[in-house]
C-alpha positions in Angstrom: -42.2 6.8 -53.7 -43.5 8.3 -50.5 -44.2 11.8 -51.0 -44.7 14.5 -48.7 -45.3 17.8 -50.5 -43.8 21.0 -49.1 -43.7 23.1 -52.0 -46.9 25.3 -51.9 -46.8 25.7 -55.7 -46.4 21.8 -56.4 -49.2 21.5 -54.1 -51.7 24.3 -55.5 -50.8 22.8 -59.3 -51.6 19.5 -57.9 -55.1 20.9 -56.6 -55.6 22.8 -59.6 -55.7 19.8 -62.3 -58.0 18.3 -60.0 -60.9 20.5 -60.1 -60.5 20.8 -64.2 -62.9 19.4 -66.7 -60.7 17.9 -69.0 -62.7 16.6 -72.4 -60.4 14.3 -74.0 -59.0 11.1 -73.2 -55.3 12.1 -73.4 -56.1 15.0 -70.8 -58.5 12.8 -68.5 -55.2 10.4 -68.3 -53.1 12.9 -67.9 -54.7 14.7 -65.1 -55.0 10.4 -63.2 -51.1 10.2 -64.2 -50.1 13.5 -62.9 -52.2 12.5 -59.3 -50.9 9.0 -59.0 -47.4 9.7 -59.3 -47.6 12.0 -56.4 -49.4 9.0 -54.3 -52.8 11.2 -54.6 -56.5 9.8 -55.4 -58.6 11.6 -58.6 -62.2 11.7 -59.0 -61.2 11.4 -62.9 -59.8 8.0 -62.2 -63.5 6.6 -62.2 -64.2 8.6 -65.3 -61.8 6.6 -67.6 -63.2 3.1 -66.4 -66.4 4.3 -67.3 -65.4 5.5 -70.6 -63.5 2.5 -71.3 -66.1 0.8 -73.8 -65.4 -2.5 -76.0 -62.8 -2.0 -78.2 -61.2 0.2 -75.5 -61.4 3.5 -75.4 -62.4 3.4 -79.2 -59.8 1.1 -80.3 -56.9 4.1 -80.1 -53.9 2.3 -79.2 -51.9 5.0 -77.9 -54.9 6.6 -76.0 -55.6 3.2 -74.7 -51.8 2.6 -73.6 -51.9 5.8 -72.0 -55.0 5.1 -69.6 -53.3 1.9 -69.2 -50.4 3.9 -67.9 -52.2 6.3 -65.5 -54.5 4.1 -63.9 -51.7 1.5 -63.3 -50.0 4.9 -61.2 -53.6 4.1 -59.2 -52.5 0.5 -58.6 -55.3 -0.5 -60.9 -54.2 -3.3 -63.8 -56.9 -4.6 -65.8 -56.3 -8.1 -67.5 -58.3 -7.2 -70.5 -56.2 -3.9 -71.3 -53.0 -5.8 -71.5 -54.4 -8.6 -73.6 -56.0 -6.1 -75.8 -52.7 -4.1 -76.2 -51.2 -7.3 -76.9 -53.4 -8.4 -79.9 -53.0 -5.4 -81.8 -48.8 -6.0 -82.2 -48.0 -7.0 -85.9 -44.2 -7.4 -87.0 -42.9 -6.0 -83.6 -44.7 -3.0 -83.8 -48.2 -1.3 -82.9 -49.3 0.3 -86.6 -45.5 0.7 -87.5 -46.0 3.8 -85.9 -43.4 5.0 -83.2 -45.5 7.1 -81.1 -48.1 4.5 -80.5 -45.4 1.8 -80.2 -43.2 3.6 -77.2 -46.7 4.5 -75.7 -47.9 0.8 -76.1 -44.5 -0.3 -74.4 -44.3 2.1 -71.2 -47.9 0.7 -70.6 -46.8 -2.8 -70.8 -43.9 -1.6 -68.7 -46.3 -0.2 -66.3 -48.0 -3.9 -66.4 -44.7 -5.4 -65.3 -44.9 -7.1 -69.2 -41.7 -7.1 -71.4 -41.4 -7.2 -75.0 -37.9 -7.8 -76.5 -39.4 -7.8 -80.3 -40.8 -4.4 -79.6 -37.6 -2.9 -78.3 -35.7 -4.3 -81.5 -38.1 -2.9 -84.0 -37.5 0.8 -82.1 -33.8 0.4 -82.3 -33.7 -1.2 -85.7 -35.8 1.3 -87.1 -34.5 4.3 -85.3 -33.1 6.9 -88.0 -33.5 10.8 -89.4 -37.0 10.5 -89.4 -37.3 10.3 -85.8 -34.4 12.1 -84.6 -36.5 14.7 -82.8 -35.9 15.8 -79.4 -39.4 14.5 -78.2 -39.6 11.5 -80.2 -36.0 10.2 -79.1 -37.2 11.0 -75.5 -40.0 8.4 -75.7 -38.0 6.0 -77.3 -35.4 6.3 -74.5 -38.3 5.8 -71.8 -39.8 3.1 -73.5 -36.2 1.0 -73.8 -35.5 2.1 -70.0 -39.2 1.2 -68.7 -38.9 -2.3 -70.4 -35.5 -2.8 -68.7 -33.3 -2.5 -72.1 -31.1 -0.4 -71.0 -29.1 -3.4 -68.9 -28.7 -4.7 -72.4 -27.8 -4.6 -75.8 -29.3 -1.0 -76.5 -27.0 0.5 -73.3 -24.7 2.6 -75.6 -27.3 3.5 -78.0 -29.5 4.8 -75.1 -26.8 6.6 -73.2 -25.8 8.3 -77.3 -29.2 9.4 -77.3 -29.2 11.0 -73.6 -26.0 12.8 -74.3 -27.8 13.6 -77.4 -30.9 15.5 -76.0 -28.6 17.2 -73.8 -26.8 18.9 -76.8 -29.9 19.9 -78.1 -31.1 21.9 -74.7 -32.2 25.5 -75.2 -29.9 28.4 -73.2 -32.8 29.0 -71.4 -33.1 25.1 -70.3 -35.7 24.0 -71.8 -36.4 22.3 -75.3 -38.8 23.7 -78.0 -42.2 24.2 -75.2 -43.6 22.5 -72.0 -44.6 19.6 -73.2 -41.5 18.4 -75.3 -39.2 19.8 -72.6 -41.0 17.5 -69.8 -40.8 14.5 -72.0 -37.3 15.2 -72.6 -36.4 15.8 -68.9 -38.5 12.3 -67.7 -36.1 10.3 -70.1 -33.2 11.9 -68.5 -34.2 11.6 -64.8 -34.8 7.9 -65.3 -31.2 8.0 -66.7 -29.8 9.3 -63.5 -29.4 12.7 -64.6 -29.9 15.4 -62.0 -27.2 18.0 -61.7 -27.3 18.1 -65.6 -31.3 18.9 -65.2 -31.1 21.5 -62.4 -30.8 24.5 -64.7 -33.8 22.7 -66.7 -35.9 22.0 -63.3 -35.2 25.8 -62.3 -36.6 27.0 -66.0 -39.7 24.6 -65.6 -40.3 26.2 -62.0 -40.0 29.6 -63.3 -42.9 28.9 -66.2 -45.5 27.9 -63.8 -48.4 30.6 -63.4 -49.3 32.0 -59.8 -52.8 30.3 -60.4 -50.9 27.0 -60.3 -51.0 25.7 -64.0 -48.4 25.4 -66.8 -48.6 26.1 -70.5 -51.4 28.1 -72.2 -55.3 28.2 -72.1 -55.5 25.2 -74.6 -52.9 22.7 -73.5 -52.9 23.8 -69.7 -54.3 20.1 -68.4 -51.5 18.6 -70.2 -48.8 20.7 -69.6 -49.5 20.7 -66.2 -49.9 16.9 -65.4 -46.8 16.7 -67.5 -44.7 18.9 -65.4 -46.1 17.4 -62.3 -44.6 14.2 -63.6 -41.4 15.3 -64.2 -41.3 16.7 -60.6 -42.5 13.9 -58.9 -39.2 12.1 -60.6 -36.9 14.6 -59.6 -37.9 14.6 -56.0 -38.1 10.6 -55.9 
């Protein structure tokens, strides 16, 4: 994607996140991811790599997967991260956990690695316990990035995407900023654009004059997620 950032509020948000001092791996990874999708460098990339350790990032599967996806946006892929993530698979999933599994599948896809067993695990185990908009959106994203939309999961992905649209609130969002962004990202990957115009409008109205989204305790993640969504929207 060759971006020309013409919206001054998007430029302000990109500048805002770069000067923040995120204090968790999740926040640092989100900042790097958000800057990367806009083809911009980040001083936080080096910090992520310095914090790697052995096992990577404290052996936390979800955090490691987020880091892998974020630094891949900067064109960086480390084979040992790939090997470690793959080594954590048991019976088709990561820790039998939907979030560890979705983020790991997304990370592997960002390294151009496909895991049919992981996709099958998500599909086979989907049920009422996962039927929440954020969880469903992550599952859709993982399956799409793994290339599963072209195969046997197409009808499932399509049906769940329209279900997400049905769950949208009257203002154009879903529950909160973070969940709304995760949902919008999955739907944009599905090719939904006209359907999301009202939601993008809602998102832009939620941005503060200073450039960030969210409340004090979550504004780094909320802003990073919003920038990732807007990059997908403009791609």
